[in-house]
N, C-alpha and C positions, 0 to 999 in steps of 0.2 A: 870230448866229445867220446859217446858211447852208440853202439849200437844198438838200439833194441830190437831181437828179432821177430818178434811178435808183429809191430809196429811197421819193419821193412818189409815183411810178407804183405800186409795191407798196403803197404803202399805199391810195393811189386802188381798186386791184383788191379787194384785203384789204377794204376799206370797204364795199366796191360790192357784195361777197359778204354781207357781214353785213346791210348795208340792205336785198338781195335778201329774207335769211329774217325781217328785220323786217318788210317789208312786207307779206310772203308768210303772214306770221302774222298781221299786226294784220288783216289778208282773213277771216281764220279765228277770230280772237279776236270779232273783229264779231256774229260770229251768236252769241256769246251774253254780250256785256258792251256798253258804252253805248260809243262813240265815244273818247271820251278815257279811259278805262279798258283798251281794248284796246290801245288807242297804247302806254301807259306798260307793260301785257305783252310787246307784241310788243318795246319796246326791250330788255325784259332778254334774247329769246332772239337779236337781233342783237348785243349784248353780249356771250354766250355765245360765239359765232359769231366775233366781232370779237376778241376773247383770246385766242382760238387761235389766229387768223390771224395776230394782230397779232407777238403772242411767238413764233411760230416761223417764220414768214416776211417779217416787214419786219423787226421789230429785234429783236436777243438779250441775253438777260440778261447782264448785266454784272455790276455788282458788287451789285444790288439783291439782295437775297431774296426768291424768291418771294412771302412773304406782304404784304411792302412794295410792292413792282412790282404786285399784285393791290389793295391799298387804292389805290392812287395812279390804278390804271386805273379803279376803281369811281367817284374822287372826279372825274376828269378826264368820265367820262360821264356823272355825275351831272350835270355842269352843261350838258352836252351833251343832255341828255333835256329841261331845264328850256327850252334853247331850243332844241329840235325841239317838243316839244308847243305853247307860243308860239307857234311862228312857223305850225305846220303848224294847229291852231284858227283863226291869224288868216286863214290863207290859205282855211280853208276857207268864212268866214263871210264873206269878200272875193268868193269865187269862187259863194257862194250866194247874194249881192247880184246879181251882173254875170250869171251863168248860173243862172238860175232852174230848168233842167229839164234838166238833163245828170246821170247816173247815176253818172259817173266822177268827181265833186268831191272825195270822201272821200281817193281814191287819187292825184289828183293834188296836193292839199293836203297830203299823208302821204308823197309822194316829193321835193317841195321842201321839206316840214321836215326830212325826214332827209339830205336833200342840204347844208344850209345848214351843220352845222359842220365841212366836212372840213379844211380849211384851219387853222383856228386848232385841232382836234384833231391833225391832222401835231404842230406844233409843240409842244404840250402834251405828248404822246407822247412825241414825242423826245428833251426837253428835262428833264421831269418820271419819266414812267411807267418809261419805260426807259431811261436816263440812265446 
C-alpha cells in the first residue's frame, strides 16, 4: 500500500466537496427531522456527490463493472456512516458538556464527524471499490 499524493489530494478535494454537500444538507434536514436522522439523510446526499466525483475525477473504472463498484462504494461508505454518526454524536455531547451556550455545537460536531473517515476511506476506495 502506498499513498499516491496527487490522487490523495484529488480525493480530499472531492471528499471535501461531498462533505460540504453533506453538512449543508444536514442544516436543511435539521429543520424537518431530529439531528441524528438529519445526519443519516445528509450522509446520503454527500454519498451521491462523492461517488460521482470519485468515479469521474479521482479513481477510474478499471476491471470492476459499474454495479459491483457501486455496491463496494456503498459498503465502504456505510462503514464510514457508522463512524461519522458515532463521532458526531459523541462530539456533540462532549461539546454540550463543555460549551453549554454555543449555537454552533451541532455544526462543529458534524464537521469533525465527517472529517474523520478521510484516510481510511481513501485506502478502502483505492484498493477495494475502484481497484
